[in-house]
Structures are given as structure tokens and as C-alpha cells.
KEMIBA-455379 format. One record per residue (C-alpha): x, y, z. Coordinates in steps of 0.2 Angstrom, whole numbers, padded with zeros to 4 digits, always signed. Example, Ala and Ser with C-alpha at 12.3 -4.5 7.8 and 13.67 -1.06 7.14 Angstrom:
+0062-0022+0039/+0068-0005+0036/
# end
This chain:
+0480-0261+0297/+0480-0249+0281/+0491-0253+0266/+0493-0251+0248/+0499-0236+0237/+0489-0219+0233/+0489-0214+0216/+0501-0216+0203/+0518-0212+0211/+0516-0225+0224/+0520-0214+0238/+0508-0220+0254/+0502-0205+0263/+0509-0207+0281/+0495-0196+0292/+0499-0194+0311/+0483-0194+0320/+0481-0183+0336/+0472-0191+0353/+0458-0178+0351/+0453-0184+0335/+0454-0203+0339/+0443-0199+0354/+0430-0189+0343/+0430-0204+0332/+0425-0216+0346/+0412-0205+0355/+0396-0203+0346/+0391-0188+0356/+0406-0176+0353/+0404-0162+0340/+0419-0168+0330/+0413-0186+0329/+0406-0186+0311/+0421-0176+0304/+0433-0188+0313/+0425-0203+0306/+0424-0196+0288/+0443-0193+0290/+0446-0210+0295/+0436-0218+0282/+0444-0207+0268/+0461-0213+0275/+0457-0231+0275/+0449-0229+0258/+0463-0220+0251/+0476-0233+0259/+0485-0219+0269/+0495-0226+0283/+0487-0220+0299/+0498-0218+0313/+0497-0212+0332/+0510-0206+0345/+0514-0221+0356/+0514-0210+0371/+0496-0204+0367/+0488-0222+0369/+0489-0219+0388/+0478-0203+0387/+0467-0211+0374/+0462-0226+0385/+0461-0212+0400/+0451-0200+0391/+0439-0212+0383/+0437-0221+0400/+0432-0205+0408/+0419-0201+0393/+0411-0219+0393/+0408-0219+0412/+0401-0202+0411/+0390-0207+0397/+0385-0224+0408/+0382-0211+0423/+0370-0201+0412/+0362-0215+0405/+0360-0222+0423/+0353-0208+0429/+0367-0203+0440/+0370-0221+0447/+0384-0233+0439/+0381-0251+0443/+0396-0263+0443/+0391-0270+0427/+0390-0253+0419/+0408-0248+0425/+0413-0265+0418/+0404-0263+0402/+0413-0245+0401/+0430-0253+0403/+0427-0267+0390/+0422-0254+0377/+0436-0244+0379/+0448-0260+0378/+0439-0263+0362/+0442-0246+0355/+0461-0247+0360/+0461-0264+0350/+0451-0256+0335/+0464-0242+0335/+0478-0252+0335/+0470-0262+0320/+0468-0248+0309/+0485-0238+0314/+0502-0241+0319/+0511-0233+0334/+0525-0222+0331/+0538-0226+0345/+0549-0214+0356/+0564-0214+0365/+0575-0200+0373/+0579-0191+0356/+0560-0188+0356/+0560-0181+0373/+0575-0170+0369/+0567-0163+0352/+0550-0160+0361/+0560-0149+0374/+0568-0141+0359/+0551-0137+0352/+0546-0127+0368/+0549-0110+0359/+0535-0115+0347/+0524-0123+0361/+0526-0124+0380/+0515-0140+0380/+0527-0154+0382/+0514-0165+0376/+0512-0156+0360/+0532-0156+0357/+0530-0175+0358/+0517-0176+0346/+0529-0165+0334/+0543-0176+0338/+0532-0191+0332/+0528-0182+0316/+0547-0179+0313/+0552-0198+0318/+0539-0205+0306/+0541-0192+0292/+0524-0190+0289/+0515-0181+0277/+0501-0173+0287/+0497-0172+0306/+0477-0172+0308/+0473-0163+0324/+0459-0152+0331/+0470-0142+0342/+0473-0125+0333/+0487-0122+0345/+0497-0137+0340/+0493-0135+0321/+0499-0117+0322/+0516-0123+0328/+0517-0139+0318/+0534-0143+0309/+0523-0153+0296/+0507-0149+0287/+0493-0149+0301/+0475-0153+0295/+0458-0153+0304/+0450-0170+0301/+0439-0160+0289/+0452-0154+0279/+0462-0171+0279/+0447-0179+0271/+0446-0168+0258/+0464-0169+0254/+0463-0189+0254/+0448-0187+0243/+0459-0178+0230/+0466-0189+0215/+0485-0191+0217/
# end
């Protein structure tokens, strides 16, 4: 868990991280992997409080599971043994444990669904609306995402992992 203060004003930055960035962090073969890892390292060094929308953990688990099974199939020449499938599943659970160790979930209830529905004119994607509702609930300083459409409609400052890493490296 990250803790501490940033800079002179004792304001700990709160950063909501979108699912795509978490997935990139754990998938070394993704184009965004290095940027996601650099951002998360900068956030941990800078003592930013990392957050994730609680509703996204199921998407993270599903997407990461798919990615690791696909990688196992490629490594196995198109064949997946029971052991490979078990190893992929255990790896995904380890990633969930790691994510939960460095970030806190932002809870949700009916008010988040209500707010996400109110965001429909900004984005017709309900999942994006729920991410924006989580950002509002947690009063975050930044939303970090690779989703250009979500960033364009964000109600808080939205940064790519590259820009967020640079922003977190600046003295406060």
C-alpha cells in the first residue's frame, strides 16, 4: 500500500488508474507495458495513493486471464495443457493480489450508477461513466488511462501513463 506525503503541502495525490493501464502493466508483450510500469513506479516513489474502480477488478481478472491463456497457447504451439491453464490462472490471481497490494479500491453503490447514467451525454459507454463516477467519489487528482475517448470526456484531469509519470516526477 502506498502512503506518505508528496512535496511541501502534505497533499497526497490520489490517482485513479483505469483497467487498461493495469492490464498493460502485467502484460510485458503489450505496447503500453513500459509506460504503465514507469508510471506505477513513479507513483509509488512519489507516494501517490493509487486507486482502482472496484467494478473494474472483474474486467481486469477476465482480460488478464484471456491474455495469459493466449500467451500460454502461443508458447505451447497451439496446445494448452491442464498445467498451463492452472499456471495461467494462478498468475492472474497473483496479479490481482499485487494490484490490491499497491492500490485501493474505490467502492460503488447506486449513486455511482445514477451518476454514470447522468454522464451519458459525455459518453454512451456505461463502463466509462462508472470510471468517472469513481473518480468523483474519490476526489482524485488524476485519472490515468490510455482510453482517448474516456480522457476526452473526463470530469477530472486525465493523463496517459507517460504524462502521469512525468507529472509525478515534478517537485511539489
